[in-house]
N, C-alpha and C positions, 0 to 999 in steps of 0.2 A: 649523444647524437640525436638529431631530429628524425622521427620516423618518416617513411615514404609518404604516408598520408599527410603528415605535417608539412613536408616539402611541397607537395602538390597544392595545399591550401595557401602557403606563403607565396608561392610563385604566381598563383591565380590572382592574389591580392595585388602584388606588384605589377602584374601585367595589366590589370584593370586601371590602376592608378597612373602608371608611368610608361606603359607600352611594352611590346615584345622584346625589344633590345635590352632594356634595363632588367627585365625579368629573366632573360637568358644569363646575364652576369650574376644575378641573385641566385639562380638555380645552381650555377657552378660553385658558388661559395657555400651554399647550404649542403651540397652533396660532398664536397671535398674538404671543407673546413677552411681555415685561414690560408690565403695564398698571396704571393707577391704579384705585382702587375704583369710582369712578363709571363708568369706561369698561367695567369688567366687568359692572356692573349694567345698563348700556345694551345691551351685546351679548347678555346672557343673558335679559334681561327678568325678572329676579328682584328681590326686595326687597333693600334694602341690608343688612338684618339677616341674611338668608339667606346672602348673599355673604360678609359679615363673619365669620359663624360658621364657614363653610366654610374661609375663609382661616386662621382661628385654628387649626382642626384640622390643616390642612396645614403651618402653621408649627410647631405643637407637635411634629409628627412629622418635621420637618426636610425636608419635601418642597417648601417654598416659602421663598424668602428675600426679605424686604422691604428696600427701599433708598430713600433720598431723592434725587430728581432735581430740577433747577431747573424752575420753571414760567415759560415765556415768557422775556422779557429782564430781568425784575426779580430781586429778591433772594429771592422766595418759593420754597418747595420743595413738592413733592407726593410722597407715598409711592407707589412702584410695587411690584408683586408679581411675582416671577419664579419659575416652576416649575423645580426642580432635577431633571432627568430621571434622572441617575445615582442619586440618593438614592431615588427612587421604585422603580427596578429593584432596588436593593439589598434591598428588603423581601422579595424572593423568596429571599434568601440568609441570612436570619436564623438558620435552623436550622444552617447551616454555620458561622456566626459563633459560635454557642453551642458547637459541637463543638470549635472551636479553643480556647476558654477551658476547656472540660471536660478537655482534654488538657494544657493549660499551667498554668492556675491554677484547679483545680476548686473550691476554697473560695470563689471569687468569681463562680461561675456565676449564682447567684440575683440578684446585683446587676446583672450585665449583662442578664439576662433582663428585669429591671424597666425598664431604660433602653430596650431594644428594643421592649417592649410599650407604653411610655408616651412614647417620643420623647425628652423632656428632663425632668429632675427635679432638684431640689436634693438635697443629701446627706441633709438632714433628712427629706425625703419618702421617700428610699430606705430610711432606717432604719425608718420607720414601716411601709413595705411589707414589709420583710424580717421584722420582728417579727410582723406580722399573718399571714405565711405559715407560721410555725412550727406544726407539728402539735400538737394538745393532748396534754399529757403529756411533750413534749420540752423540752429545756433551751433557754431563750431566750438568744440570743447577746448579749453586752454591747456597748454602743455603741462602745467602743474596739476591740473585735474586728472589728466591721463596718467601722470606719474603717480599720483595718489592711488588711483584704481589699480595700477600695475603693482605697486608695492603691497597692496592688499593680497594679491595673488602670491607674491613672494613670501610674505609673512605667514600665510596659511599653507605654504609649501606646495601649492598647485603649480608653481613655476620655479625653475631652477636655472642656475648658470650651467652652460654646457660642459661636458667632460674635457679633459686635456686632449688636444687634437691627436697627438702621436706619442703616447707613453712608451717607455721601454719595457718589454716583457720577453723573457727567455723561457719558452716552453720546456726546454731540456732541464734547466735548473729547477723549474717548478716541479717537473716530474720526479727528479731525484730527491727533492725535499719531501715530496708526498710519500715516496717509498720509504724514506728514513723514518717518517712519522708512523707509518704503518708497522714498521718493525719494532718501534718503541712499545713497551708494555703499558697496558691500561690507558691507551690513547683512544679517545672517541672523537671522531671528526666527520662532519658532513662533507661528502665529496662534491666539489663544485665543478661544473662544466667549464671548458676553456673560455667560453664567451663570458661567463660570470666572473672568472678570474681576470680577464682583460678589462672588463668594465670596472671591477674593483680597483685595478691598478690605475685606471684613468680617472677615477672618481676624485672629486674635490672633498675637502672637509665640509661638514655641515655648516660651519661658520662662513665658508666661502660660497657654497652652493646657494644658500638662502640669504645672502647679503643684499639688503635693499639698496636702491639707488638713493644716494644722500640728497637732501634738500639744501639749496643755497639760501642762507639767511641773510637778508639785508639788515645791517645794524649800524648804518651811517648816522642815524639820528642820535644814538647813544654817545657818539663822540662829542657832540655839541654840549651835552650835559656834564661832561667830565671837567674837573679842574684843569687849567692850562698847564700846570706844572707836571701833571701825569699824562698828558696827551701824547707826548713824543714816544715814550716807551710802550705805552698801551697800544698806540696806533701801529707801531712796527710789529708787535706780537699779533694784533688782530689781522693785519694784512697778510702775515705769514700763514696764519691758520685759515684765513679765507682763501688764500691761494691754493693751499692743500685741498680744501674742500671742493673748490671749483675743479681742480685737476681730477680728483676722485670721481666727481659727478660726471665730468666729460668722458672719462674712460668708461664708466659704467653705462653711459648712454650710447656712446658711439663705437666702442670697441668690443665690449663684452657681448657674447652671443647667449641668448636665452632660449629655453625650450620648455615644453610641458613636462611636468614630473609624472611619468606614467605610474610610478610606484604609489604615489599618493592617490591617484584616481582609482587604480585597481583595488587599493585598500578600502576606499569609500564604497565601491561596488560590492566588495566582499562583505563588508560590515552590514550593508543594507540587505544583501542576500541572506546572510545568517540570521538577521533580526526577523525578516519576513518568513523565512523557512520554518522557524520554530514556533511562530505564533499560533498556527492551528493546533499544535500539540500541547499548548500550555493549559494548566489547570485553571479553573475559574478563580478570579481574583489575583492572578499572578501577572496578567498583562500589563498593568501600570508599572510594576516593578521592573519588568523586562524592558519596557520602553524607556523608563527613567535611567536604567543602567546605560543604555546606548546614548541617550541625550547628554549624560554627564561625563562622557568619555573624554579623557585628556588627549593631548598631542601624542600620537603613537610613536613608540620607539622601534617597532618592527611592523611587518605587514601581516603578521599571523595572530595577533592578540589585541584585545581591547581592555584598557585599564580605566576604572572609574572610582573616584573617592567616595566613601560612604556618605560624607556630608553633601557632596554634589547630588548623589542619588536621592537623598532625603529632601533636598531642596526642590528637585524636579518633581518628586512625588507630591510635595505640598501644593503644587500647581494643578494636580489632577484630582478628579472626583474620588473621594474616599481615601485619598492618600494621606491626609493629615491624621487619620485615626490609626494608621499602621505603626506598630512599635518597632524599635530597632532590632529586637530579637526576631520578630516575625520577618522583617526584611532580610536579615542575615540568613535565616533558615531557608527562605525561598531562593535567595541567590545561590546558596550551596546546592540546593536541589536542581537548579538550572546549570550546574557544572561551573559556576563562577567560584573561584577559590581565592582566599586572601593572598595578596601580593607578598612575595618574600622581601621585597625592598621597602614596602610601606604597609604595615599591618592594617591600616585604616582604609586601604583600597582593595578592590576586588578585580581579578583579571579573568578574562574568558579566552580560551584557545579557539580561534576561528578555524584553524586548519582541521580540527577534528570534525566540525560541522560540515565543512566543505568536502572533506574526504567521504564522510558518511552519505552526503547527498549525491556525490559523484558515483559512489558505488551503487546506490539505489537506482540512479538513472540508467547506468550501464546494465545492471541486472534486469531492469524492465525491458531494455532493448533486446537483450539476449533471450528473454522469455518469449517475446513477441516473434522473434525471428527464428529461433531454434526449438522452442518448446520447453516443457517443464523439466525434462531430464537435463538439458543444457543449463537451465537456470540453477538446478541443484548442484551441478558440478562447478559452475562458475562461482556460486556463493561460497562453496567450500574453499576454492582457491583464494577468494577475497579474504576470508577469515583466517586462513593459515598464514597469509602475508609472506610467503616464501615458497620455494620449490616443494612439490608434493609428488611422491612416486605414484605410478599408475595403479599398482596393487592397493595402495592405501586409499586412493580415490574410489576404487571398486568396493573395498570393504566398508568404507565410511558411508557412501551413498546407497549401498545395497542395490545397485543397478546391475543389469546384465553386462557381462564383460564386453560383448560385441557392441552394445549400445554406447558404453563408455568410450571404447576405442574410436568408434565412428564419430561421436560427438566431439571428443578432444581434437580429432583431425580437422573437423569443420571449423571449430573455434580458432585453431592454430592457423589454418589456411586464410582466414579472414582477419588475422592479426589481433584477435582479442586476447590471446595468451601466447606465451613463449614456451619453447621446449628445449631440453638439453639432454644429451646422452652422457651418462657418467659410468665410470669403470672402477671397480674395487679390485686393486691389484692382488692383495693377499688371498682374496676369495675367488679371483678370476670370474667376476660376475659383472655383467653389463645391465644397466637399468635406465629407464627414461623418467625424467621429472618434468613437471609442468608448473608454470607460475603465471602471475598476472602481468599484463603489459598495458600500462596506461599512457605510454608515449604516443 
């Protein structure tokens, strides 16, 4: 569930971009979870038309995902609407997304800008928009040129085909399967929120998501060069293949909806943040190796790690001052000191866990805020909760921090009141003892 502060932020973003009516529908979905149309109408006391138009706006801009769920015990289904909190917050990062393309594929910046502004478009709509934005007196780009620039975005995974519009998802069946997995011994599984599960259900395979728009190749001249005896069969086969290619291209251009791939952009921002964050703490002489590691990174398989082959790292180092004099043993030792470990899938590659750097940086930032707002005692208590990574009893906090009991109680209450930490009352039945535990809250 999204915290109250998160809901306020998301609603403010939607209100600024689409107005109060759409933000009202968005707030309802964020607070109550997935709801059918009639339930949203009942809760908000708006007309069905107003709610439907607001949902269409949110779906168009990838802020809401629709899915079908069973109604009662019968075979009928009803469409539910679920707000995607992460996609709403990503709207604040659009300028940074554009800066990434400006540095990587500058000729495709206008195409990405069209997708960010309009949410989802067909390639044909993007072509019309691109041509309409050409200043008077300037050369209008050809359709094939626009297609080539667009395919560059798809190939680099900056742009993807949209999710399935209304996949089938049964929350009750999913809940039962989750419970059965929890009861099974030695099962370790990361709990996914319902919005992640719905998105995973609606997701296409990578081959479909990043399938480029095919090019139509004119090959009529080759027919004149073929012997007359083989023209008839070859021509029929060529025409059939050409017809299939034209059909695929027409569908991809005019029927398939495309959108920006937020996962790719957030990974790029995360990678840049981690690279820059650690630079000031690096030892003398390790900067070139650290930079070469990120420059040689391969296509990512997930959003939490960077993998680079050792040959690619050495090739990048050869282009830097003093890099050619570094031996393989020295490079390997430095990479291990920088927490880059050999990949289990490829021993000749090194992998870096970005999530650890992000988590440490986040903790440092929040600890700094706590110290400025509440003082050194609150900072000490907060850091203890961060390091414990789980619920901590009040008495243990007092014993570990060596602070006065009254100060600890007062500080914990302030932090809990301002939603920095969570609290829970627990009861031990056989000892008939009640105690309070405290833990971190990063939501």
